[in-house]
N, C-alpha and C positions, 0 to 999 in steps of 0.2 A: 785701191781706190781712192781719193782723193777726200778729204774730210773735212770738216770747219780747223780742226787743229792745225792742219795742214797752210792756211788760209791767214794773210795780216788781215783780220775784217777791224776796221776800228768801230768804236764805240758808235751805234748810230742811235737815231732819233724819232722818238714819235709824239706826235703836238695833238693834246686832244683841245679842241678848239670850243670857246667859250658857248657859241650855240647849241654844243651839245651838249652838254646842261640846260638849258631853258625849253623846255618845251610843255606847250599848251597853251592856250589859249586866255588868256586872263582877263577878267575886266577892266573897262576903256581902252579897250585894243592893245593892250602891252602885253607882251610874251614874262613871263615869269619862271625862273628855277624852281625845281622842287625840291621842297627840303624845309628847313627851320628859315623862321622870319618870310621878309621879302624883298627879297634880291632881282631886280627885274633885267630884263636884256632891254639894253636901252642904246640908245645911238651915244658913243663914246666923245665924237667929234662933231663939228659938223660939215665934215664932208664924206658922213656915210658907214664909217667904222663903227661897229656892235660890240658891245661891253657887258658886262653882268654889275650891274652897281650895287653895292654895298651899303645900306642903309642903318646898318647897326652891328655894333659885337655879335658873335654868334649865329650872324647871316650864314647859312650853309647850302651847296647845293652836291647833287650826287650824278652819277651814271653810270650807264652799264658799257662794258668795251667788252668786245671779242676777238678784233683784229690784234692789238697787241701782243695777248698770249700766245698765238701762232706764229711770231717771231723772233720770241726770246730763247736763249740760253737761262733753262731754271738753273745753271749753276751759279750762274756770276753774279752778283748784284747790279740792281736795279736806283738809276736817279730818276728823284722826284724834284724838280722845282715849278714854282707856281710864276707866271709873267704876268704882271700888273701893271694898271698905270694912273695916274691923278688928273683927274676932272675937277678942278676948282674955280668957283663962280667969284670968290674971296680973296686970291692969295695963294700959295702952298709952302707951307711952313717946314723944314727940315727940320724940327724936331718932333713931325708928328708918328708914328709907328703902328705898325700893322705887322700883326704876327699870323703866319698861316699854318693850320691845323689839316693835314693830309691823314684820311685815316684808308684804308684800302679789306675789300673781302675777296678771298680766289671762290670759285663759284665751277664744280663739273657735271658734266650733263646729269640730268636727271637730278640735281640737287638743288633742296629747297633753297630760295635765295634770304638773304637776310639785309639789316640797313648795316652799310659799312661801317656809318658814324660811329655805330657801338660796337664795331669787332677790332680791327689790328693798326694800330698805330706804327709810323715809319720806326726802321732801328734806330734813325739820326732821323731829326728830327730839324725841320726847316726853322734857320733864326730868322728873331725882328729884323724888322729895315725898317728904315726912315725914305722921304725919297732923297735925293743927291743933290738936289739945284729947286729953286722956285719955282720952274714951269710950269706952266699945267699942258695938259695934256702931253706930258713925257713917258714911257714905258718904262719899268724895270726889269730886272730877272731874280728871284729870289735866289737865295744860296741854295746848295744841292741837297737836299733830303736825300732817305736812303731805304733802300729794303736789303737786308744780305742777301747774298748769295745761298743758294739752298734752302727756301722757306717756301717755296714751291712747290711739288713733283713734278713729274712729264706730265702727268694727264691735264695741267692745267694748258699745255699745249691745243689739247682739243675743248678746252671750256672758255672761263670769263674771267672778267678782273671788274668790279665793283669801285668805283672812286667817292670819296668824298673829302669837299674843298671847305673847310669853315674859313670865317674871318676871325679867331679865337678872338683877341684883343686887338683893340683898337684906340689909342691914345691921340687925341689931338684933333683928326680927321673930322669932318664934321658928314652927315648924311651923302650918298651917293656919291661923295669924293674919289672915292677908292672901284677904281675898276678889274675885274679877272677878267684878263687878256685868257688864258689859256693853262692848263697844266702839260707841262715838258715831260716827258720820259727820258731817258737814253737807256740803252741795252747793248749786249753783246747777242749778236745775230746766231741764230742753228738753224742753217737752210741746208743741213749734206744729211747725209744720212748716217744713224748716231748709232753708238752703243741701246737705246729705244727703241728708233725708227727707221727701217729700210725701207726698202724702194719697194717690197712687196706691202709692207707694213701699209705703205700710203696709198699705193693700192686697190686694199681691202678697204680704206677710208673713203675712198672715191667711188667704190662701189657698194657702199653699204644706202 
């Protein structure tokens, strides 16, 4: 029988875009990210791209995701990056700094939900980052944070993961210059029958 270990999978990438973090109509016809502060979902450019604007350090956005856990092999590490950009009306300074703080919480079927911001941080955190050029409307990819392999059990493949993204430290940036574009996750897939799940197991899930 062919298993995942017999296939030379490359690491896969799963992206949670900013609009998944921004839910709910707020005053003045704007859309605001749920959680701390007032990060609004606004136009990143003049040509229709959207992003979440970070008004101040501590602005935090949360999202629940049920898709990612169904793809991953929990035995392997998960990479975590923030995709972000700068839209500055008064110019971009390469001395400005943003530090992204990402936390997560796994939840299983019938389990009470908790705030991921108050739970688990990454095994390896994301490093502080500055713009590499004075160009406005430029986007960046953060360093790779990591969740160590083995921290999730296999039940997570029927549950979900909630994510919290915070602009933990802002140095030099003006309000709404930093734009959150997406959370990028890299992982090893688990698509074939394995020591926990076989074909009959998946048939039973489909029948429930």
